[in-house]
N, C-alpha and C positions, 0 to 999 in steps of 0.2 A: 259391509263385511268389514271385519277389523283386518289391520295390515298383518298381523300376526295370522290371522286365518288365511289370508292370501298368500304369505310365505308358505303354510303347509299345504296349502292346495297346490302351488307351484311345486314344492319339493315332490308331492305325490306324483304329479304329473311327469316329473323329470324321471322318476324311479320307475313309472310306467314305461316311458319311450325307452328308457336303458333297458328294461326287461325285453321288451319286443325287438329291440335292436340286437339283442344276445341271442334270440330264438331265430332270427333272420340268419345271422351268422352260422347258427348250429344247423340250419335246414339248408345250408349253403348257397343261399338267395343271395348274399353279399359277401365280398371279400373282406380280409382283415383291413386293408387301406379304407374301405368304405365304412366299415365300423368304426375305426378309429375317427375317421372324419365325422361321424354322425354324433359319436360321444362327445366330441368337440362342441358340436354347434348345441347340442342338447345342454351341456354345461353352461353355454352363453345366455340361455333363455333366462330372462328375468321379469319382473311383475309391472 
């Protein structure tokens, strides 16, 4: 797999994790503090 393909795959995974985090927040399963913490951790993911 080329580097650009890995980067695209990673970005798609990050977007998916972010979407699930928003869903959990919307359902009330996590609070805003945990939501923000999860977004920071998702953003730090690298290939």
